[in-house]
N, C-alpha and C positions, 0 to 999 in steps of 0.2 A: 784486824775485826772484819776486812771484806771475807776472808777466807773462812772464817766461821760463820758469816752470815749464807754464805754459798753453801756450806755444809749444812747449815740449818735447813735451807730452801729444799735441799736434795732430800733429807730426812722427810719433811713434810710430805714430799711426792710420794713415798711411800707409805703413809697412814691411809686407813681407810676413809673414804668420802664421808660417811655420816660423822665420823669423830672430828674431821677438818672442818666440816659445817658447825658443829658444835662449839668448837675452839674459836671458828670465825665470829659466831655470833657474840661470844665474850669478848673478842678483840674489837667488834663495832661498837659495842657499849663502852669499852675502856678508851676508845678515841674519842667518843662523845663525851664523858667526862672530863679526860685530861687535857683536851685541847679546846679553849675557847674559840679560836678562830674556825677550826672546823665544825663546833658545833654551832657557831653564828650562820656561816655559810650554809649548812645542811638546813636549819631552820628557816632562813631567808628563802631559800630556793624553793622548799617544799610548799611553804606558806604560799609564795607566789604563784604556785602554779594550782593552789585550791586544793590540795591533796593532802592537806595536815593529818587526815584519819589515818593515813597509812605510816606515820612518823614512825613509831615503835617498831613496827616490822621492818620498816626501811633500814633504821639503824644497824638492827641484827644483820640483815642481808646483805649491808656493806661490808661487814667484816668477812663475811662468808666468802664475797668474791675475790676477797684479797689471799684467802687462804687457800682458795681451790686452786689457785694458780700455778702451784708446783705439780699438782696431778694433772693439770691440762697439758703443762709444757714438758713435763718431762717423762711421763709414761708411754709407753709403746702407742702408736696409733691406733691399731686395733682395740686396745683396753679403752683409750679414750673415746672411741666412736661409739664403743657398746654403751657409754654412760648415757648416751640419747635414747631415751626409753621410749618417745613418742615422735612423729613428725606430722605436721599439718602444713600443707600447702605445697608438697613436694610436686605436685604435677604443674606447678608454675615452672620449676626448674626445667622438668621435662619437656615442656611446650618450648622453651628457649633453645633447648638442645635440638628439637626436631625442625627448628627454625634456622638453626645453624648461628644463632646471634649469640654475642658476648652477654654477659650477665653482671650486672653491677649490684652488688650486696651493699646495702647499707644497714650498717648495724650500730645503734647508738650503745651507750654504756648502760646496758639494760639487760638484767638476767647474767648469765655466763657467757657475755660476747668473745669470748676466746674460742669456745668449742664450735660455734657456727663455720668459720671457715675450715678448722680442723674435719669436721663432718663432710664437707663438701669435697676436701682434699683427698680425701680417701676415694674417692670417684672420678674426679678430674682435677686438672690443675687449677690453681687460683693464685692470683698474686695480691698481697696485702700489703699498704702502705705502713712503712716501718720507722717511727722517730726514735733514735737512740735514747736510752733513758740517761738521766742525770746520774745516777748511781753507776759507776764503771763496773763494780762487781757483779751488776745484775745483766749487764749487756750480752756477756757469753752465755749465761743460762737461757736467755730469750731466744739469742740466735742458735742455740742448740734445740731448743724444744720449737720453736714456730719454724724456724729455718730447716728443720729437718723433714717437715712436709709441707710447707708453703713456700711461695717464692716471695723474698721481701724485697720491696721497693723503698729506697731511701725517700724521706721527705724532703726532697729538692727537686730540682727540673729534669735531673735524668730519671728519677722515680716516676714523675709524671709520665714521661715518655715511656717507660715501661708500662705504665698502667694501660695508657692508649694502644701501645703495639697489642697488648693482651686482649683488650676488648676487639679491636679491629680484626684479629684473628680468631675469634669466636670462643676465648677463653674466659674466665670469670676473673671478677677484681672485687678486694672488698676494704672498706674503708668506714672510719669511725665519724659519720657525719656531725656530731655535735662535739668535736674535739675543737679546741681554740686554735685556730690557725695564726701564724705569725703576721707580722705588718705586711700589707700588700697582698695577702693571700685569702682575703674574706671581705665581707661586706657587713654594716649592720643589718640585723633583720630581727623580727620579732620572736620570741621564744616564751612561751606563758605569759605574753603581753607586755613582756620587758626586752628592750634591745639587747641583742647577743651578737659578737662579733663572728660570723657564721662563714665557714670556708665556702667558696665558690668552687672548689674543684670537683664536687659531687655533679653539680649542675654542668660544669663543662664536660665531665665524662659521658654523660648522658646524651651529649649531642653525637656521640658516635652511632646512636642508633640501638644501643644495648639494651636487653631488657633490664628494667630497674626494680629490684625487689627490696621489701624491708624485711630484716631478720633479728630474731632475737631467741635466745634459749632460757626458757622459764625455769629456774631452779625448782625442783620439786622437793616436797617434805621428808623430812628423816634422810637424807642423804640418797634419795631414790633414784637420782640421776636428772634427766633434764628433758623437756618438752621442746623441742625445735620448732618455733612459728614462723612461717613464710606467707607475706602478703604482697600484692599488687599495690602500686601507688593507686589512690582512689580517683585520680584523674591525670591525665597525660601532664607532664611539665610544660609549662608555655610563659610567654612574656620574655624580658629581658633578664640578663644573669642575676640582679639582685632579687628580681621577682621570683626566679625559679628557686632561687636559695630560699628566701621565704617561704614558699610553698613546700620544700623539703622539710623545713622546721614545722610547718604544720603538721606536715604527715608523721613526723617525728612524735609531737605531742599526743596526737592519735594512739599511737603505739605506746607510748609510756602510759597512758592513762588505763590501758588495758590491764597493766601491772605495774602500777607506782610505787608498789614496796621493794621492788628490785632495781629501781634507778638509783645511780650514783648521785644523789642529790647534794652529797659534800664537794663533789667537782666544781672547780670555780669557773661555771660555765659564763658567767658574766664578766669576766674581767678584761681589762684593757690590754691588747699586747703592746710592749715595749716599742715605743715610737709612732704607735697608732694613734689617731685622732679620737676623742671619745665619741658617743654619739651625739649628734645633735650641734657638734662643733663646726664653724663656719668654714667654707671650702675654700 
């Protein structure tokens, strides 16, 4: 079975992007219909955010996010980068280059979050945090795809050291700031009005003095490619570590509201990591 799945993944990488997105939209609705747990998480999260009007489109877009991955990971870098049809905010990157500062890209599960780092990597080195997938057959494909163009840092202490070194030497780093961290790697902070176990790593990395940029690649209609959006923080990070993590969550909320139909609402953002105390538990 693993060999068959890997072969199917490679087959999808050769299909046209419009076809993949059409198939993905169908897959998104199938997941909604067939999985009560997924449907419950999805509906709860998007309702919690007050963005239920985007639910129908978001169901289809979640499927597109899955089926476009082979295209982003396994095709040649030049072909992947050409899928970015428009870029807004690139002057923020160039300003950081001119100052010789590292860049910390915060890219949530919004739009085609895999292509943002690939686009930057075609110009300068970037290190991304990498957590090995639970499916063993998928790991070689990810490492073959991401690893060909990006520097991969494992999600452990050695990986954090690599990220810090990259920023201190003026290179770029990319992380998914809305990914639920493991026990001891986060703090409870509001996310759309509900406590979410939030990684503190992004706030720690910002202490290097790196330029912090929010990034997402909006999926264009009919497989026409992607629009890469880059934003500066609305205000500098301040306060203690938990306060800064909460501020990052607030920034992510504003970003997601720009394109709510392309956020992965089915992701279990509010889960309690194994061994972690739930929010509000006595210390």
